[in-house]
KEMIRO-485233 format. One record per residue (C-alpha): x, y, z. Coordinates in steps of 0.02 Angstrom, whole numbers, plus 50000, padded with zeros to 5 digits. Example, Ala and Ser with C-alpha at 12.3 -4.5 7.8 and 13.67 -1.06 7.14 Angstrom:
REM residues 2
xx=50615, yy=49775, zz=50390
xx=50684, yy=49947, zz=50357
//
This chain:
REM residues 440
xx=48426, yy=48892, zz=49542
xx=48435, yy=48710, zz=49616
xx=48587, yy=48648, zz=49733
xx=48641, yy=48530, zz=49582
xx=48642, yy=48653, zz=49482
xx=48742, yy=48794, zz=49527
xx=48880, yy=48624, zz=49585
xx=48900, yy=48596, zz=49399
xx=48912, yy=48778, zz=49366
xx=49022, yy=48836, zz=49501
xx=49117, yy=48675, zz=49582
xx=49078, yy=48725, zz=49746
xx=49106, yy=48567, zz=49837
xx=49287, yy=48556, zz=49725
xx=49305, yy=48719, zz=49785
xx=49283, yy=48705, zz=49971
xx=49144, yy=48827, zz=49979
xx=48977, yy=48825, zz=49991
xx=48782, yy=48907, zz=49923
xx=48788, yy=49007, zz=50083
xx=48979, yy=49077, zz=50129
xx=48967, yy=49145, zz=49907
xx=48811, yy=49216, zz=49947
xx=48897, yy=49290, zz=50099
xx=49067, yy=49346, zz=50034
xx=48970, yy=49425, zz=49857
xx=48852, yy=49516, zz=49991
xx=49022, yy=49597, zz=50058
xx=49131, yy=49625, zz=49893
xx=48969, yy=49711, zz=49861
xx=48954, yy=49835, zz=50013
xx=49167, yy=49853, zz=49994
xx=49144, yy=49903, zz=49831
xx=48986, yy=49997, zz=49808
xx=49080, yy=50181, zz=49822
xx=49103, yy=50174, zz=49631
xx=48922, yy=50192, zz=49617
xx=48912, yy=50366, zz=49666
xx=49092, yy=50416, zz=49639
xx=49097, yy=50377, zz=49483
xx=48932, yy=50469, zz=49415
xx=49006, yy=50618, zz=49501
xx=49169, yy=50591, zz=49397
xx=49068, yy=50588, zz=49216
xx=48967, yy=50734, zz=49250
xx=49107, yy=50840, zz=49268
xx=49146, yy=50772, zz=49106
xx=48961, yy=50830, zz=49031
xx=48876, yy=50680, zz=49037
xx=48719, yy=50689, zz=49098
xx=48720, yy=50598, zz=49297
xx=48538, yy=50489, zz=49301
xx=48628, yy=50417, zz=49129
xx=48802, yy=50395, zz=49229
xx=48728, yy=50311, zz=49364
xx=48634, yy=50204, zz=49261
xx=48791, yy=50171, zz=49141
xx=48886, yy=50144, zz=49284
xx=48783, yy=49979, zz=49370
xx=48723, yy=49924, zz=49221
xx=48897, yy=49902, zz=49142
xx=48988, yy=49851, zz=49311
xx=48830, yy=49712, zz=49340
xx=48830, yy=49649, zz=49141
xx=49039, yy=49610, zz=49165
xx=49047, yy=49549, zz=49334
xx=48889, yy=49437, zz=49296
xx=48989, yy=49364, zz=49153
xx=49149, yy=49365, zz=49272
xx=49038, yy=49239, zz=49389
xx=48985, yy=49155, zz=49247
xx=49094, yy=49107, zz=49111
xx=49265, yy=49128, zz=49210
xx=49207, yy=49081, zz=49397
xx=49298, yy=49179, zz=49473
xx=49258, yy=49264, zz=49637
xx=49309, yy=49437, zz=49559
xx=49224, yy=49594, zz=49558
xx=49201, yy=49722, zz=49386
xx=49163, yy=49917, zz=49367
xx=49239, yy=50062, zz=49303
xx=49420, yy=50084, zz=49354
xx=49476, yy=50242, zz=49466
xx=49608, yy=50330, zz=49400
xx=49541, yy=50321, zz=49209
xx=49379, yy=50394, zz=49246
xx=49482, yy=50544, zz=49304
xx=49592, yy=50517, zz=49138
xx=49420, yy=50545, zz=49050
xx=49359, yy=50669, zz=49132
xx=49490, yy=50796, zz=49169
xx=49598, yy=50754, zz=49040
xx=49506, yy=50706, zz=48877
xx=49370, yy=50817, zz=48918
xx=49428, yy=50926, zz=49017
xx=49619, yy=50991, zz=48969
xx=49595, yy=50911, zz=48766
xx=49429, yy=50987, zz=48766
xx=49355, yy=50842, zz=48667
xx=49159, yy=50788, zz=48677
xx=49128, yy=50650, zz=48767
xx=49053, yy=50574, zz=48640
xx=49235, yy=50567, zz=48556
xx=49308, yy=50474, zz=48728
xx=49202, yy=50351, zz=48738
xx=49256, yy=50327, zz=48573
xx=49422, yy=50295, zz=48634
xx=49349, yy=50201, zz=48748
xx=49282, yy=50098, zz=48618
xx=49440, yy=50077, zz=48541
xx=49550, yy=50045, zz=48694
xx=49394, yy=49879, zz=48724
xx=49441, yy=49822, zz=48550
xx=49635, yy=49852, zz=48567
xx=49651, yy=49754, zz=48763
xx=49530, yy=49611, zz=48673
xx=49669, yy=49583, zz=48528
xx=49821, yy=49589, zz=48645
xx=49704, yy=49435, zz=48758
xx=49679, yy=49341, zz=48616
xx=49851, yy=49350, zz=48525
xx=49903, yy=49341, zz=48691
xx=50012, yy=49485, zz=48683
xx=49984, yy=49519, zz=48826
xx=50083, yy=49417, zz=48930
xx=50268, yy=49512, zz=48815
xx=50200, yy=49682, zz=48853
xx=50185, yy=49620, zz=49056
xx=50357, yy=49549, zz=49057
xx=50434, yy=49687, zz=48959
xx=50385, yy=49848, zz=49079
xx=50490, yy=49817, zz=49240
xx=50419, yy=49797, zz=49396
xx=50502, yy=49962, zz=49472
xx=50375, yy=50050, zz=49342
xx=50246, yy=49947, zz=49367
xx=50211, yy=49984, zz=49546
xx=50265, yy=50193, zz=49497
xx=50116, yy=50183, zz=49384
xx=49991, yy=50117, zz=49548
xx=50065, yy=50235, zz=49650
xx=50061, yy=50401, zz=49513
xx=49882, yy=50347, zz=49485
xx=49834, yy=50343, zz=49667
xx=49924, yy=50523, zz=49687
xx=49800, yy=50575, zz=49533
xx=49637, yy=50541, zz=49606
xx=49676, yy=50609, zz=49780
xx=49732, yy=50755, zz=49708
xx=49575, yy=50759, zz=49620
xx=49482, yy=50726, zz=49771
xx=49569, yy=50861, zz=49866
xx=49509, yy=50983, zz=49729
xx=49338, yy=50941, zz=49724
xx=49337, yy=50951, zz=49900
xx=49401, yy=51164, zz=49903
xx=49565, yy=51088, zz=50029
xx=49673, yy=51136, zz=49871
xx=49624, yy=51276, zz=49748
xx=49704, yy=51348, zz=49598
xx=49823, yy=51500, zz=49633
xx=49925, yy=51604, zz=49513
xx=50066, yy=51637, zz=49601
xx=50117, yy=51451, zz=49668
xx=49960, yy=51361, zz=49530
xx=49916, yy=51278, zz=49700
xx=49864, yy=51342, zz=49870
xx=49762, yy=51290, zz=50002
xx=49591, yy=51298, zz=49997
xx=49450, yy=51408, zz=50105
xx=49467, yy=51280, zz=50273
xx=49317, yy=51370, zz=50372
xx=49196, yy=51334, zz=50193
xx=49037, yy=51226, zz=50256
xx=49065, yy=51111, zz=50126
xx=49258, yy=51120, zz=50137
xx=49229, yy=51050, zz=50343
xx=49110, yy=50943, zz=50308
xx=49248, yy=50862, zz=50167
xx=49352, yy=50864, zz=50325
xx=49258, yy=50766, zz=50401
xx=49209, yy=50647, zz=50312
xx=49388, yy=50589, zz=50274
xx=49432, yy=50588, zz=50476
xx=49284, yy=50465, zz=50483
xx=49317, yy=50354, zz=50341
xx=49488, yy=50338, zz=50382
xx=49476, yy=50308, zz=50558
xx=49295, yy=50163, zz=50508
xx=49442, yy=50096, zz=50367
xx=49614, yy=50085, zz=50496
xx=49479, yy=49989, zz=50623
xx=49452, yy=49877, zz=50486
xx=49273, yy=49929, zz=50476
xx=49202, yy=49827, zz=50309
xx=49090, yy=49965, zz=50177
xx=49221, yy=50093, zz=50283
xx=49217, yy=50202, zz=50121
xx=49046, yy=50179, zz=50066
xx=48994, yy=50200, zz=50275
xx=49091, yy=50382, zz=50269
xx=48980, yy=50454, zz=50105
xx=48829, yy=50389, zz=50171
xx=48892, yy=50513, zz=50353
xx=48968, yy=50631, zz=50250
xx=48784, yy=50646, zz=50127
xx=48702, yy=50647, zz=50288
xx=48811, yy=50775, zz=50390
xx=48755, yy=50871, zz=50224
xx=48597, yy=50865, zz=50287
xx=48573, yy=50872, zz=50431
xx=48672, yy=51075, zz=50374
xx=48572, yy=51101, zz=50244
xx=48713, yy=51080, zz=50113
xx=48603, yy=50932, zz=50040
xx=48423, yy=50923, zz=50012
xx=48335, yy=50845, zz=50108
xx=48228, yy=50683, zz=50063
xx=48052, yy=50760, zz=50026
xx=47952, yy=50589, zz=49982
xx=48013, yy=50412, zz=49969
xx=48018, yy=50420, zz=49791
xx=48180, yy=50553, zz=49824
xx=48240, yy=50386, zz=49879
xx=48193, yy=50234, zz=49808
xx=48102, yy=50224, zz=49630
xx=48025, yy=50074, zz=49530
xx=48081, yy=50158, zz=49380
xx=48263, yy=50130, zz=49356
xx=48352, yy=50283, zz=49273
xx=48375, yy=50290, zz=49078
xx=48531, yy=50265, zz=49008
xx=48447, yy=50371, zz=48813
xx=48562, yy=50515, zz=48840
xx=48718, yy=50398, zz=48826
xx=48661, yy=50233, zz=48760
xx=48723, yy=50218, zz=48595
xx=48804, yy=50384, zz=48608
xx=48986, yy=50355, zz=48541
xx=49095, yy=50440, zz=48448
xx=49192, yy=50319, zz=48358
xx=49219, yy=50404, zz=48186
xx=49286, yy=50548, zz=48298
xx=49411, yy=50464, zz=48407
xx=49474, yy=50375, zz=48247
xx=49490, yy=50553, zz=48162
xx=49550, yy=50655, zz=48318
xx=49688, yy=50513, zz=48312
xx=49689, yy=50492, zz=48493
xx=49815, yy=50338, zz=48495
xx=49907, yy=50399, zz=48633
xx=49740, yy=50407, zz=48727
xx=49698, yy=50245, zz=48693
xx=49855, yy=50180, zz=48711
xx=49830, yy=50247, zz=48885
xx=49687, yy=50174, zz=48930
xx=49741, yy=49992, zz=48864
xx=49884, yy=49998, zz=48953
xx=49818, yy=50066, zz=49122
xx=49671, yy=49941, zz=49090
xx=49806, yy=49801, zz=49076
xx=49907, yy=49805, zz=49205
xx=49772, yy=49842, zz=49350
xx=49672, yy=49690, zz=49267
xx=49833, yy=49586, zz=49293
xx=49889, yy=49649, zz=49459
xx=49705, yy=49611, zz=49549
xx=49681, yy=49436, zz=49479
xx=49846, yy=49408, zz=49524
xx=49810, yy=49458, zz=49704
xx=49633, yy=49392, zz=49726
xx=49644, yy=49218, zz=49664
xx=49807, yy=49191, zz=49750
xx=49729, yy=49240, zz=49919
xx=49590, yy=49124, zz=49867
xx=49673, yy=49004, zz=49842
xx=49659, yy=48990, zz=49636
xx=49835, yy=49012, zz=49567
xx=49951, yy=48857, zz=49562
xx=50103, yy=48832, zz=49643
xx=50207, yy=48897, zz=49446
xx=50086, yy=49047, zz=49467
xx=49965, yy=48992, zz=49356
xx=49767, yy=49084, zz=49358
xx=49634, yy=48970, zz=49315
xx=49535, yy=49020, zz=49194
xx=49645, yy=49192, zz=49164
xx=49612, yy=49199, zz=48985
xx=49462, yy=49209, zz=49014
xx=49438, yy=49366, zz=49143
xx=49529, yy=49465, zz=49054
xx=49424, yy=49444, zz=48873
xx=49277, yy=49454, zz=49010
xx=49374, yy=49644, zz=49052
xx=49409, yy=49672, zz=48860
xx=49237, yy=49631, zz=48812
xx=49158, yy=49725, zz=48983
xx=49275, yy=49891, zz=48913
xx=49182, yy=49910, zz=48741
xx=49021, yy=49872, zz=48820
xx=49025, yy=50004, zz=48941
xx=49090, yy=50129, zz=48800
xx=48928, yy=50075, zz=48719
xx=48844, yy=50095, zz=48869
xx=48906, yy=50264, zz=48925
xx=49040, yy=50251, zz=49042
xx=49225, yy=50250, zz=49044
xx=49341, yy=50089, zz=49057
xx=49276, yy=49924, zz=49183
xx=49406, yy=49825, zz=49282
xx=49432, yy=49707, zz=49382
xx=49437, yy=49794, zz=49575
xx=49544, yy=49737, zz=49738
xx=49389, yy=49769, zz=49835
xx=49333, yy=49594, zz=49780
xx=49492, yy=49531, zz=49918
xx=49378, yy=49589, zz=50066
xx=49238, yy=49446, zz=49953
xx=49383, yy=49326, zz=49968
xx=49430, yy=49335, zz=50140
xx=49246, yy=49291, zz=50191
xx=49269, yy=49122, zz=50084
xx=49237, yy=49168, zz=49897
xx=49315, yy=49045, zz=49794
xx=49175, yy=49045, zz=49630
xx=49114, yy=49146, zz=49533
xx=48946, yy=49109, zz=49610
xx=49002, yy=49281, zz=49755
xx=49028, yy=49370, zz=49574
xx=48863, yy=49341, zz=49533
xx=48793, yy=49397, zz=49670
xx=48896, yy=49560, zz=49680
xx=48803, yy=49560, zz=49503
xx=48642, yy=49532, zz=49563
xx=48674, yy=49664, zz=49704
xx=48735, yy=49813, zz=49600
xx=48565, yy=49757, zz=49480
xx=48463, yy=49823, zz=49631
xx=48578, yy=49988, zz=49652
xx=48475, yy=50016, zz=49538
xx=48319, yy=50063, zz=49616
xx=48409, yy=50190, zz=49743
xx=48446, yy=50289, zz=49596
xx=48356, yy=50444, zz=49673
xx=48470, yy=50445, zz=49824
xx=48594, yy=50398, zz=49738
xx=48591, yy=50582, zz=49633
xx=48570, yy=50677, zz=49810
xx=48762, yy=50626, zz=49860
xx=48842, yy=50816, zz=49843
xx=49045, yy=50823, zz=49780
xx=49092, yy=50846, zz=49943
xx=49047, yy=50688, zz=50009
xx=49143, yy=50573, zz=49872
xx=49296, yy=50690, zz=49885
xx=49367, yy=50591, zz=50059
xx=49325, yy=50415, zz=49951
xx=49435, yy=50493, zz=49804
xx=49576, yy=50528, zz=49928
xx=49571, yy=50360, zz=50025
xx=49607, yy=50274, zz=49860
xx=49745, yy=50377, zz=49837
xx=49804, yy=50308, zz=49994
xx=49773, yy=50114, zz=49943
xx=49872, yy=50132, zz=49770
xx=49990, yy=50244, zz=49860
xx=50051, yy=50079, zz=49957
xx=50107, yy=49991, zz=49811
xx=50265, yy=50121, zz=49840
xx=50332, yy=49958, zz=49934
xx=50349, yy=49857, zz=49820
xx=50490, yy=50010, zz=49737
xx=50688, yy=49963, zz=49735
xx=50768, yy=50105, zz=49791
xx=50930, yy=50035, zz=49763
xx=50943, yy=50065, zz=49587
xx=50949, yy=50222, zz=49516
xx=50915, yy=50175, zz=49354
xx=50777, yy=50106, zz=49392
xx=50705, yy=50251, zz=49559
xx=50747, yy=50391, zz=49450
xx=50635, yy=50338, zz=49318
xx=50489, yy=50283, zz=49457
xx=50485, yy=50441, zz=49509
xx=50460, yy=50514, zz=49355
xx=50326, yy=50406, zz=49317
xx=50250, yy=50463, zz=49489
xx=50271, yy=50641, zz=49493
xx=50215, yy=50678, zz=49332
xx=50055, yy=50610, zz=49330
xx=49967, yy=50726, zz=49471
xx=50092, yy=50887, zz=49380
xx=50028, yy=50860, zz=49201
xx=49859, yy=50835, zz=49299
xx=49870, yy=50677, zz=49162
xx=49914, yy=50489, zz=49178
xx=49959, yy=50475, zz=48982
xx=50096, yy=50608, zz=49019
xx=50178, yy=50482, zz=49180
xx=50157, yy=50355, zz=49102
xx=50262, yy=50427, zz=48949
xx=50399, yy=50542, zz=49047
xx=50404, yy=50348, zz=49129
xx=50443, yy=50252, zz=48988
xx=50560, yy=50376, zz=48921
xx=50663, yy=50425, zz=49042
xx=50707, yy=50224, zz=49075
xx=50759, yy=50188, zz=48918
xx=50856, yy=50345, zz=48913
xx=50936, yy=50332, zz=49074
xx=50999, yy=50159, zz=49062
xx=51076, yy=50179, zz=48890
xx=51151, yy=50338, zz=48958
xx=51232, yy=50218, zz=49111
xx=51298, yy=50096, zz=48983
xx=51146, yy=49972, zz=49040
xx=51038, yy=49982, zz=48871
xx=51081, yy=49806, zz=48880
xx=50923, yy=49777, zz=49005
xx=50783, yy=49874, zz=48899
xx=50680, yy=49761, zz=48817
xx=50619, yy=49775, zz=48624
xx=50447, yy=49815, zz=48692
xx=50515, yy=49958, zz=48790
xx=50610, yy=50019, zz=48672
xx=50455, yy=50023, zz=48526
xx=50328, yy=50127, zz=48679
xx=50458, yy=50235, zz=48734
xx=50500, yy=50301, zz=48520
xx=50286, yy=50300, zz=48523
xx=50287, yy=50394, zz=48652
xx=50447, yy=50522, zz=48589
xx=50345, yy=50513, zz=48435
xx=50184, yy=50563, zz=48515
xx=50271, yy=50713, zz=48582
xx=50334, yy=50798, zz=48438
xx=50162, yy=50785, zz=48338
xx=50071, yy=50857, zz=48467
xx=50216, yy=50991, zz=48472
xx=50187, yy=51047, zz=48282
//
């Protein structure tokens, strides 16, 4: 593609960037977020989805959505299956409710349609304005603790206990020790600002596993790289839309949609502000297109066989390298497709190697706690309920419900009901009805 064509598509000179800078930025973003290729299939396989198909679905969904973000929205933002909602899907929708993964994908499909509708009608703006800032921050913190808890569980650092529900695992076990070493090494790399620290940590821990006999050594080159890409056949078009509708998964669809909404908005605002693409009034260029891409990407991800896609905050790494246009995202999308040929290597990565990534992603999400104001109890109490109930109930949806309902009730009982927006009243009432229906 000639420079002139790239200029017309991405407005490189207008945004003060170059092809070289954009390619470097895209490569940096990909390295920083490539851990999702290893982590997401591991989580989806816990839900019963064949791992090879989960690898293919993860890569195809991420590549397509990211390419669309670059070519249509012209933003330097990468899109991939979101952390948190993949865990919600695997460990709550499938694990706790015992629903088939096909039905869960049907709920993901409906959430994409709902998000698209909210985007097109601009209702999303009303919802975002209605939710208090404290609750928005608490949602991120709660999801972070939930993901970290799953990581600790997968590592064997935390295990079930009949007397105390959870307790410390066998820290002398080989795989647990490897997970702890991987966690410490990755944390050290992150502390020193190393690009791609999480990906490096996964590869390092896997290599240690091979050296200690915990992971099978590749016997031939085809165990690492293959011209035959992983098949989507086991998951492509296997979503059960009718089943999701029949089970009445409104609470689950609502959770998928709300997390997707706030996660996308927060990421897009943060990344575009860092890239200098936000005006003085806080407006983001092509925000509507970006949200539409996320909604469409979620619909497609359900068709492929993976969970909700979202804009990734790791895109800020590429922006820090100078990325300002969609060419950065296009570079990421192409690199995702290249990763298809390394599917055999991805399949070798064990759970104890990806567990540290989950824990440290949780740490990064926990930093949102700095945005919670602690000088008003009617704000702190619902924020606390949101955060604590997500990991303790093993459900993002329950965290949402306890947070929203407690916010409305504590404001009402404190004589400050006028501070609660109509949308919050409606959403909280829906949660209460849902609680009642689940009990009966």
